[in-house]
N, C-alpha and C positions, 0 to 999 in steps of 0.2 A: 696021139701021144706027144706031149710037149717036149720039144728039143732041149737038150742040155749041152752046153759047150764048156769044156774045161779051158781056162785061160791062165797062163802062167804070168802072173804080174810081178811088179818089181819087189814085192816083199820076199819073194822066193829067190830072187837073183842075189847071189853073194856079192857080185860086183857092184850092186846098187844098194846094198843094205845100209850103208852109212848114210845114205840120203833120206832114211826115215826121219832124221832130224836135219834141219837146214845147216848148211855151213855158213859162217860169218867170218869176215876179215877184221872188221872193226869192233870186235869183242873187247879189244884193249881200251876202247872208249866207253864200253858198257858191260863190264863183267857180270852184271846182274842177269844178262840174257843167258849165261851158262851156269850161274851159281846163285841160288836163292838166298844164301847167307849174306850177300852184299846188300840186301834191302835195309834202308835206313842208315847207311854208313856215313852220310853227310848230314849237315845241319839244315837241309832244305829239301824240298820236294823235286826230285829229278825225273824228268820226262824225256824219253828218247823215241824218236820215230825213225825207221830205217826202211829203205827200199834196195833190194839186191836183185840185179839181172845177171844171172850166171851163164856163162858160155854163149854170149851173144853171137848170133849168126846160125845157131843150131835150132832148128824148129822144135817148139815145145820143151825147150830147156827150162830148168828151174827158175822161178820167179818168187822172191820172198819178201813179205812186208811185215813188219812188226811195230808194235807200240808197247813200251814199258813205262810204268809209273811206280816210283817207290819214294819213301820218306821215313823219317824218324818219328818215334812216339815219345814225347816228353823228354827230349834230349836237353841236357843242360846248356845254358847260353854261355858259360865259362866267361865271366866278366873280368877278364884279365888279358893282357897282351901276350900272346904266345902263338905257337903254331896251331893251337886249337882254340884260338880266340880272335878278337878284333884285330884287324890289320894296323900295325904301327904306322903312324904318319911318315911318309917319305921312305918306307922300307920296301925293297924289292920283294914282292910277294912270293917269288920262287927262288930267292937267293939263300945263301947259307944261313944267315941270321934268322930267317923266317922259320927254320926247322930246328934251331938249336935248342929251344926250350920245349920241345914236343912232349906232350904228356898223354897217357893213355885215356880213353874215353870213360865217362861214367856209365855205369850199367843203364841200358835203354833198349827198347824194342824197335822194330821197323816192320813196315807193311808195304806190300807191293801188289801190282796187278800186271799181267802180260796178256797180250793178244798177238797171235801169229798166224799168218796165212801163207802157205807154201804150195805153189802149183807146179806140177811137172806133167805136161801133156794132159791126158784125160784124168789124171789123179790129183786131188786136191786135199790138203790137210789144213784144217782150222782148229786152233787150240786156244784156250783161255784158262788162266791160272790165278789164284789168289796166293799171297806169300806172307809168311810171318818169320822174322828173324830176331835173334837176341844177340846184343853185342855186350862184351865184358872185358874190362881191363885185367889182364892176368899178370902184369908187371908194370912198373912205372912208365915204360915205354912200348908195351906190346898189348895188343888186343886180340880177342878171339870171338868169332861170331858163329852161330849155327842157324840154318834156315830150312824151311820146308815150303814146298809149293804143292798145291793140290788143285785139281781142275778136270777138264775133259779134253779129249781129241776127237774131232769128227773127221773120219776118212771118207772121202766121197769119190766115186768113179763115174764119170760121164760116158756111158756106154756108147753114146751116139759118135763120140770122138775117137773110138778104137780104130787103129789103122795098122793093118798087117801087111802092107804092100800090095803084092799081087794076089794075096789070099783074101777072098771075100769074107766079110764078117756076116755071121748068121743073122738074118733079119730079126730073129727073136732076141738076139743080144742088142743089136743097135736100137731096137725099139723099146728097150728097158728103161730108158731115161737115166736118171742120176740115182745110183745106189749109194746109200749112206750107212756108215757104221760109227757109232759113238762109244768110246771107250773112256773110263776114268784114267787119270794120269797123275803121277806123283813124282816130284823131284825133291832132292835134299842135298845140302852142302855144308862145308865148313870153310871158314876164312880166317887166316891168321895174318895180322897186318900191323905195321908200325910206321914210323916216319920214312923209312927207306927201303922197305921190302914187303912182299906179300906172298903167301902160299895158300892156294885154294884146292879143294877136293870136292867134287860134286858127282851126282848120279842123276840121269834123267831116264824116264821110262823105267822106274825101279822095279815095277811088277810086270814081268813078261806076260804078254797076252796073245792068244790066237785071234786072227781076224780073217774073215772071208766075206765076199760080196756074193749074194745070191737072192733070187726071188723065185717066182713060179716058173720062169722061163730061162733063167741063166744061173749057172753056179761057177764060181771061180775057185781055183785051187787055193787051199787055205795057206795063209802065211802067218807070220809072228811078229809082233812088236817087241824088240829086245832092248834090254838096258844099255845106255850109253854112259861111259865114265870119263871124267875130265880131271886132269891134274894140271894146275897152272902155278907159275911162280914168276916173280919179277923183282928187280933191284933198281934202286935210284942212286945215281952217281952225279955229284956236282962237278961239271967240267970247269965252270967259272961261276961268278955270282949271278950271271945272266942266263947260262945255258946249263941244262941237265941232260943226262943221257940215261935212258930207260930201257935196258934189255929185259926181255921176258920170254917165256916159253909155255907152250901148251902141249900136253900129251893127251891123245884121244884114244879110247879103247872101245871097240864094238865087236864082239865075238861073232863070227870066227875070223874077222878081218885082222891084218897086221896092225900094229900100233900106228896111229897117225901122229906126226910131230910137226909143230909150228915153232919156228924161231923168229922173234920180233926184235926190232930195234927202233927206238923213238928218240928223237932229239927235240927238246922243248926250249923255246926262247921265252924267258919270264913266264907269264901266264897268257901270252898273246897268240903265239904261233907254234905249231909243231909239224915235224916232218918225220916220216917213218918208212920203214921196209919190213917185209915178212917173207920168210921162206917156208913153204909147205912141203915136207919130204916127199919126193916122188910125185909131186903134183905141179908146183909152180911157184912163181914169185909174185909179190904185191908191192906197189908203191902207195903210200898214204900221206895225206896232209890234212890239217885242220886249223880253224881259226876260232878264237873266242871273241866274238864280235863285241860283247859287253858282259856285264855280270848276270845276264839273263839268257842269252842266246849263244850257242856254239854249233859249228858245222864241221863235219868230217867227210872226206871222200877217199875212196880206195879204187885202185884198178889192178886186177889180177891177170897175170899172163901164164897160161898153162905150159909146162915143159913136157907133158905127156903127149901121146899121139893125137889127142883131141885138139891140139893147137893147129892142126892142119885144116880144121873146119870151123874153129871158134875164133872169135875176134876179142876174146877176153871176157872179164867179168867186171861190172861196175856196181859199186855200192855207195849209197849216199846216206848220211845220218845227220839228223838235226836234233839238237838237245835244248831244253829249257830248264832253267833253275828257278823254281818258284819259291817265295818266302825266303830269299837269300839275304838273311839279316846282316851278314858280314860283308856283303858286297863282293864276294869271291868271283873271279873270272874263270876259275877252273876248279876241279875237285881237289880237296885236301888229301883224301885217303884213297882215291883212285887216280891212275895216271894216264 
């Protein structure tokens, strides 16, 4: 008789349920990673690659890598000098004059693609999505976009890496190799934006799905992929003609967990350098910085320090992001509609 072993995996653990989707600190540099409505918001193809090492010092802690690509479809060139056009000669690209004549976008679509790999110990999640968004000016200075992403998620369990300390793993389990489960995945979002604010609402894993790992020799207790909801908002304030202050917030809801709240603050000098800080309620603080090397390449780095009990064994979290702006006709050094 073939042995069957019930294993309680992280899908069933309320304390780890939020880790079904990776955490990010530098989503303020790439809101597309949490909201598909952002696809095509700029006038160039935006590419972002990120690598995040969470809770360094803890064995088998989460490691997340992603690649996103998105750009507009048939977006107007706006052949006039304004905040949505070619940069005026000698004008500070992040000064007050730059935004004075901001006008809403002409209707256009946007497309995007996302790949994410998130590993936590023996569990690995690989996901790939295609995105379509549509942007529409709803007033002279305000825009609204809606987007949807569809793709798949492959959850895999490497049974050979299961470790229960002093409890021996059933050889039938350890010899099962890698167990894979592929599920369809859908995300959707709305994005309201202007020259000095944005508000976004998005949902990931919209369709709840049961998931279990089993073969002829091993069966794991069934878990569930549950929806993740995000509400974000930000505002731009000009401190001087060279410096802007950009506070923002993100509220995250994953049932049955309490609300997750991020408070962010970012100072930007022209379009060259930015410094920021973030507070994640009941979790920790983060320091961030970034450089726009030229009108094609930008780099961001963040370091998170936990305030929960995990900080006694963790050496913090590192996240590195590299961005490329291709087909950047205006020569922008940083995004016009994302901050």
